[in-house]
Structures are given as C-alpha cells and as structure tokens.
C-alpha positions, 0 to 999 in steps of 0.5 A: 637313089640307086635306079632298080636292080633290072635296070642296072642290071641290063647294062652289064647283062642281056636280060631273056625273058625266060617265058611264052608269056606274050604281056610279059616280055611286053611289060618288061621288054627283054632282049631275047626271048627262049620259050621251053615244052613247059612254056608254050603248054603254059601259053596254048592252055591260054583261053585266048589262044584256044581257036587258033590253036583249035585251027592249028590242029586241023590243019596239021597233018599230023601232032608233030606238025601240029606241035611245030606249028605252035611253037612256031607261031608263039615263037614268031608272035615273041619275035616281034616283041625283042630284037634279039633271039627267040629260041624254039626247042627241038622234041626232047625225044630226039636228044638221043637221035642226032639225024631226027634232031637235024631234020626237026630243026630245019623244019622249024627255020623252013616254017620260021621263013614261011612266018618272016622270020629270018634264021638269023633271028632264031636259036633252036635249043637242043639238049646237050646230050652227045648227040645233041652235040653233033647235032647243034656242030652241023647246024652251025656249019649251016649258019644256023644258030644252036642254044644248048639246053640241060647243061650241068656239067662242065663237060657237057660245056666243054664239049659244046665250046668245041662244036661251036655252038652259038650259046649254053643255058647251064641251070643253075637252079635245078644244080642247087636243088640237086644239092639241097636234096643231097645236104639239106643242112648246107648253106648254099646261099651267095657264093655258095650255090653250087649253080651259081659256081658251076656257070661262073666256072664255064664263064670263066673257061669261055672268056679265059680260051677265048671261046665266043660261046655265049653263057646263059644262065637260067633256071633261077631259084632266086633273085640272089643267084642272079645278082650273084650272076651279074655280068654274065653274057646272058641271064634267062630269068622268068617274069616273076623274078623279073617283077622283083628285079624291077621293084627291088631298088639298091645297088648291084655289084658286076661280079663276072668280067671277061679276062683276057684270053689264051693263045690256046684252047684244051683239046677237043674232049671225045666221045668216049671222054665226053661219057666218061666225064659226065658218067663221073658227075652224078648230078649232071648223070640224074638231072640231064635225064629228069629233064628230058623226062619233064619236058616229054611229060610236058609235050605228051600233056600239049599233044593230048591238048593238040588231039582233042582239038584236031578232033573236036 
C-alpha cells in the first residue's frame, strides 16, 4: 500500500508550514515555517497568549516595537520546533521604502539574536516590489537571508534571481483567484491552473540558468495544486491541506525536476525594464497591491489589539 501523500511529498520537496499555529507545527513536523501579518494576528488572538502579549505591549516603546517583539517571540518559539528557516515579515507599510525596510530587517535580526536565534535560521520576508528587491539585495550581501513574498509575475522572479535572494514565494492560489474572476467558466484544473503554470515557468528558468534562489510555491487553494508542483524546491502549506495530505494515500508523481544549467543567465533587468514588464501584467499588478493592502489590514488589527492591551 502506498504511503500517505505527505510522506511521499517530503521525499522530493521540502515541506514548510504556512502558519503561526505552534500545535500544527508540532504535529506535522515541517522542515521550515513561514509567517505573515495575517498568521501572526491569528496566533496573537489565541487566549493562551493574551497575558504575554499584554506584557510585551506594556514594555514596548511604541506599537512598531510591540509588533516586532510579538513576531520575533512567536518566530523564536517556532524555531525550536523546526530544523530549518523561520520566515518573519517586515511591515507591509514599508513595501515601497528600501531604507526603512533595511532598518526594520536589521532590527528583527537583532531581536532574534537576543532570543538566541542566529541569522542563519531566519528569512526576512519582504514584498517583491522594486524597493523590496533592492533591500533584499543589500541584506543578502550582509549575510542576511531573505524571502521575497507576494510574487505573482515572471518579472518579479527574474529581478529576485538577479538580486541573489535566498528564496521566493510565488502565490499559486491568488493567481488562480484572479483568473477565475476574469473567466468563471474556464477549466483551471490540474495543469491548466495558471498559478501552477507560473511556478513551473519560474522553476524551469531558475534551474535552466543555474540560479541558486529557492522556489517555494505558496498560497494553495487545493491539494491538486500541491500535487501538480511535487518536486518544487519547497512548498509552504496551510495546516488544513497538510492534514489532507497526511490522511490521503495513493501514488504521488514527481512533476518538477532540476535541469542542466546553461552557461549564461540572461541580462539583469534594470528598474525601467522591471517596472514596464510588471505594469504589462495586469494580474500581478492588481494582486500585489491587493496583497499589501490585506497584510496591512491585518497588521492594523494587531496594532489595535496591542494598543488595547497596552492601555489596559
């Protein structure tokens, strides 16, 4: 009898937990874990954390200080449960400010160091805007690893590889959402899924040109998308889909396989080329803006919660 899909997937792809839920991480034992403002908000709303959050909020110098303290505390706890990377996100409010992103990233790394977690365990997560990619390029030169998120277009992927970032997170499900809204009657199942096709194109480009940047598919809507990307470097998966994979048996075919690299990668994109190519992609333009707004909406909710605890 075939192993469950989770066991088979782990044999060909590094599985990452897309959650701040400590119990889910303990159960599924992923290699890495990734968080974002929405997931940190979910973790912070747990009643068991309320007294500790109040303590953090009252000792913080301001809300920004409190937000980073909460993110690093949860990330440090997660780091004790996974052997690999923990991703922690810079505020979405700084998505178009390279210098402020750099300052916030340095602050997060220093906070982790005070918790006894070295920079080699942390991925600083930054939105894949031009400004965010420039910040990531500098951080990588300093030996700080980065995860470029909210990635929807090939232009973003190419610029991230040019910058030498450690990892990118192309958003499979949100790409599918956009196309389904545009063409509600179309068949987007299996290999027709535009999010799956996007990740495959990026993966093949990276492997074909010898880029070292890790491709980590993210934002899945169903297990079919995960199965279609089996063999990708990494896949970050929600607890509900991790559960489904762990409970399902049957064969799992490897769909992505590294190729021999060509000798020369393409010329790097400059800023004008990047902005033009990105502007030409309506889906990517809309979904990046929407993603930044959604992350900020949840960050504001967390700010409100911490503000109440700070006053109380």
